[in-house]
C-alpha positions in Angstrom: 0.0 0.0 0.0 1.4 3.4 -1.0 0.2 6.7 0.5 0.4 10.0 -1.4 0.6 12.6 1.4 -0.5 16.1 0.3 -0.9 19.4 2.0 -0.2 23.0 1.0 1.1 26.3 2.4 -1.2 28.1 4.8 -2.5 25.0 6.5 -1.8 25.0 10.2 -0.1 21.8 11.3 0.4 20.6 14.8 3.6 18.6 15.4 1.9 16.0 17.6 -0.8 15.3 15.0 1.8 14.8 12.3 3.9 12.5 14.7 0.8 10.4 15.1 0.4 10.2 11.4 3.9 9.0 10.8 3.7 6.6 13.7 0.6 5.0 12.1 2.4 4.9 8.7 5.3 3.0 10.3 2.9 0.7 12.3 1.1 -0.4 9.2 4.1 -0.6 7.0 2.9 1.9 4.4 5.1 3.2 1.7 4.7 6.9 1.1 5.6 10.0 -0.8 5.1 13.6 0.2 4.6 16.8 -1.9 7.6 19.2 -1.5 5.7 21.9 0.4 4.4 19.4 3.0 7.8 17.8 3.3 9.3 21.2 4.2 6.7 21.7 6.9 7.2 18.2 8.3 11.0 18.8 8.6 10.6 22.3 10.0 8.4 21.0 12.9 11.0 18.3 13.7 8.5 15.5 12.9 10.5 13.4 10.5 13.3 13.6 7.9 11.9 13.1 4.4 14.4 11.7 1.9 14.5 13.5 -1.4 13.3 10.3 -3.2 10.1 10.5 -1.1 9.2 14.0 -2.4 7.2 14.9 -5.5 6.6 18.3 -7.1 3.7 20.7 -7.2 2.6 20.1 -10.8 1.8 16.4 -10.9 1.8 13.3 -8.7 4.3 10.6 -9.2 3.2 7.4 -11.1 1.2 5.2 -8.8 0.0 1.6 -9.2 -3.0 -0.3 -7.8 -3.7 0.2 -4.1 -2.5 3.8 -3.8 -4.4 6.2 -1.6 -4.0 10.0 -1.5 -4.3 11.5 2.0 -4.9 15.3 2.0 -4.2 17.2 5.2 -6.1 20.4 5.3 -9.5 21.7 4.3 -11.7 21.1 1.2 -9.6 23.5 -0.8 -6.5 21.4 -0.1 -8.3 18.2 -1.1 -9.4 19.9 -4.4 -5.8 20.8 -5.1 -4.8 17.2 -4.5 -7.5 15.9 -6.9 -6.3 18.4 -9.5 -2.8 16.9 -9.2 -4.2 13.4 -9.8 -5.5 14.6 -13.2 -8.4 12.1 -13.1 -6.4 9.1 -12.1 -8.6 6.5 -10.3 -6.9 6.9 -6.9 -9.0 7.1 -3.7 -8.7 10.4 -1.9 -9.3 10.9 1.8 -9.0 14.1 3.7 -7.9 14.8 7.3 -9.8 18.0 8.2 -7.5 20.8 9.4 -9.7 23.5 7.8 -13.1 25.0 8.5 -16.2 23.5 6.9 -14.8 20.2 5.7 -17.6 18.8 3.6 -15.1 16.7 1.6 -12.4 16.2 4.2 -14.4 14.0 6.5 -11.5 12.5 8.5 -11.1 14.0 12.0 -7.7 14.9 13.3 -8.6 13.0 16.5 -9.2 9.8 14.6 -6.0 9.5 12.6 -5.3 6.0 14.0 -8.7 4.8 13.1 -8.5 6.2 9.5 -5.1 4.5 8.8 -6.4 1.3 10.3 -9.3 1.3 7.8 -6.9 1.9 5.0 -4.7 -0.9 6.1 -7.7 -3.3 6.4 -9.1 -2.3 3.1 -12.4 -1.3 4.7 -12.3 2.4 3.8 -15.7 3.3 2.3 -15.2 4.7 -1.2 -17.8 6.9 -2.9 -17.6 7.7 -6.6 -18.4 11.4 -7.2 -19.0 13.0 -10.6 -16.7 15.7 -12.1 -17.3 18.4 -14.7 -15.5 18.6 -18.0 -15.0 22.2 -19.2 -14.1 23.4 -22.7 -13.8 26.7 -24.5 -11.3 29.2 -25.9 -10.0 30.4 -22.5 -6.4 31.4 -22.3 -4.3 29.0 -20.2 -7.1 26.5 -19.6 -6.5 23.0 -21.0 -9.3 21.6 -23.1 -11.3 19.1 -21.1 -10.3 20.7 -17.8 -11.8 19.0 -14.8 -13.7 20.4 -11.8 -15.1 18.6 -8.7 -17.3 21.3 -7.3 -18.2 23.9 -9.9 -17.4 25.9 -13.0 -18.2 29.6 -12.2 -18.3 32.5 -14.7 -18.1 35.7 -12.7 -17.3 39.3 -13.0 -14.0 40.5 -11.4 -14.6 44.2 -12.0 -17.2 46.9 -11.2 -19.5 46.4 -14.2 -22.4 44.0 -14.6 -21.9 41.1 -17.1 -24.4 38.9 -19.0 -24.2 35.2 -19.5 -26.5 33.5 -22.0 -27.2 29.9 -20.8 -28.3 27.1 -23.1 -28.9 23.5 -22.1 -28.8 21.0 -25.0 -29.0 23.9 -27.4 -32.2 25.2 -25.8 -32.0 28.7 -24.3 -32.7 28.8 -20.6 -32.0 32.4 -19.7 -29.7 35.3 -20.1 -28.3 36.1 -16.6 -27.6 39.8 -16.0 -25.6 40.3 -12.9 -22.4 38.9 -11.4 -22.3 35.6 -13.3 -23.5 32.0 -13.0 -22.3 28.7 -11.4 -22.7 25.2 -12.8 -22.1 22.7 -10.0 -22.1 19.0 -9.4 -24.1 17.5 -6.5 -20.8 17.5 -4.6 -20.4 21.2 -5.3 -24.0 22.0 -4.2 -22.7 22.5 -0.6 -19.9 24.9 -1.8 -20.1 28.1 -3.8 -23.5 27.2 -5.3 -25.0 27.0 -1.7 -23.8 30.5 -1.0 -25.6 31.7 -4.2 -28.9 30.2 -3.0 -28.6 26.9 -4.7 -30.2 23.7 -3.3 -28.4 21.1 -1.3 -28.2 18.0 -3.5 -27.3 14.5 -2.2 -24.1 13.2 -3.9 -25.9 10.2 -5.5 -28.3 12.4 -7.5 -27.6 12.5 -11.3 -27.9 16.2 -12.0 -26.2 19.5 -12.4 -27.2 22.8 -10.7 -27.2 26.1 -12.6 -27.2 29.0 -10.0 -27.2 32.7 -11.0 -24.9 35.0 -9.1 -26.6 38.2 -7.8 -29.0 38.4 -10.8 -30.5 41.8 -11.6 -33.8 40.1 -12.4 -35.2 39.0 -8.9 -37.3 36.2 -10.4 -34.1 34.3 -11.4 -33.7 31.0 -9.5 -31.4 28.1 -9.6 -32.3 25.4 -12.2 -31.6 21.6 -11.7 -30.9 19.8 -15.0 -29.9 16.1 -15.8 -26.2 15.4 -15.7 -26.4 14.2 -19.3 -27.0 17.8 -20.3 -24.5 20.0 -22.3 -24.5 23.4 -20.8 -23.3 26.3 -22.9 -22.4 29.7 -21.4 -21.8 32.7 -23.6 -20.2 35.6 -21.8 -20.7 39.2 -22.8 -19.2 42.2 -21.0 -18.7 45.9 -21.9 -16.4 47.0 -19.0 -15.9 44.4 -16.4 -13.2 41.7 -16.5 -14.5 38.2 -16.3 -13.1 35.1 -14.6 -13.8 31.4 -15.1 -13.2 29.5 -11.8 -12.8 25.7 -11.8 -12.9 24.9 -8.1 -9.9 27.0 -6.9 -8.2 27.6 -10.3 -9.1 30.8 -12.1 -8.7 31.9 -15.8 -9.4 35.2 -17.5 -12.2 35.1 -20.0 -12.6 37.4 -23.1 -15.8 39.0 -24.2 -18.1 36.8 -26.4 -16.4 33.6 -25.2 -18.5 30.4 -25.2 -17.8 27.9 -22.4 -19.2 24.4 -22.5 -19.8 22.4 -19.3 -20.7 18.7 -19.3 -20.3 15.6 -17.2 -16.8 14.1 -17.3 -16.3 10.4 -17.8 -13.7 10.6 -15.0 -14.7 10.3 -11.4 -13.2 11.3 -8.0 -13.0 8.3 -5.6 -13.7 9.9 -2.2 -12.7 7.9 0.9 -15.1 8.2 3.8 -15.0 6.8 7.3 -17.7 4.2 7.8 -19.4 6.0 10.6 -19.9 9.3 8.8 -22.6 9.8 6.2 -23.5 12.8 4.0 -26.4 13.6 6.3 -24.2 13.4 9.4 -22.0 16.0 7.8 -24.9 18.2 6.9 -26.2 18.2 10.5 -22.7 18.8 11.9 -21.6 21.5 9.5 -24.9 23.3 9.1 -25.8 22.9 12.8 -29.2 21.5 11.7 -31.3 20.4 14.7 -29.4 22.7 17.1 -31.9 24.6 19.3 -30.8 28.3 19.0 -33.8 29.7 20.8 -31.8 30.4 23.9 
């Protein structure tokens, strides 16, 4: 079993927690590699000495065979960066939550031993989650770029923009405002939720189109089948426009068409057996908490 350990700058790490992580790795006999930024943090905290051959760079993960698992230490943003490095490779990804909300990073720092025990036994629950495929003449963006949560077209200046949205070549609406988000069910609890989109269970086969601060107050999110081809044509007179794929952003020129569809690739999200999607909702959203006092 090989572990791909991943974290990024800005994540607050505690030396004791990392020592427990490496003690568990040694106990279960895991092979491992660590991304360069995380390796520097591990060394600086005096946790372990990482040999150079155990490090990998920031642009791509090393080749991995069957049985590899990526362990991301941080918040959901860190996990999304780790998934981007995998480039669609069918490697299970599990997160140890050192961030804030943690809808994707379900592993608790207090349960590191339990998490690694499940990996060693082969009992880690794996959920397949859908991803988006995004295409268009956008500078710097590779064709067929992937997104786990969402593709968001949004203004980055002071002026309003318009986004014409078509689903399977049928016009849905022209959104005048700050932009529009196309999200997966996984992304329904991310940016789309902040824009007033619905919470969608991960197993639902759909996409959610959510307008951002629309000038027409009757505009509402639309749920479409995940077999749909969503075309977004951007028009702007003054404001700069950005396309965000999860936490990667690209500049978009006026009159650019961006096409969003379901990717054939999947993210394989590792989850502890005792934590469900609905458990996470109740915990993170504080549903059921009596706030009357």
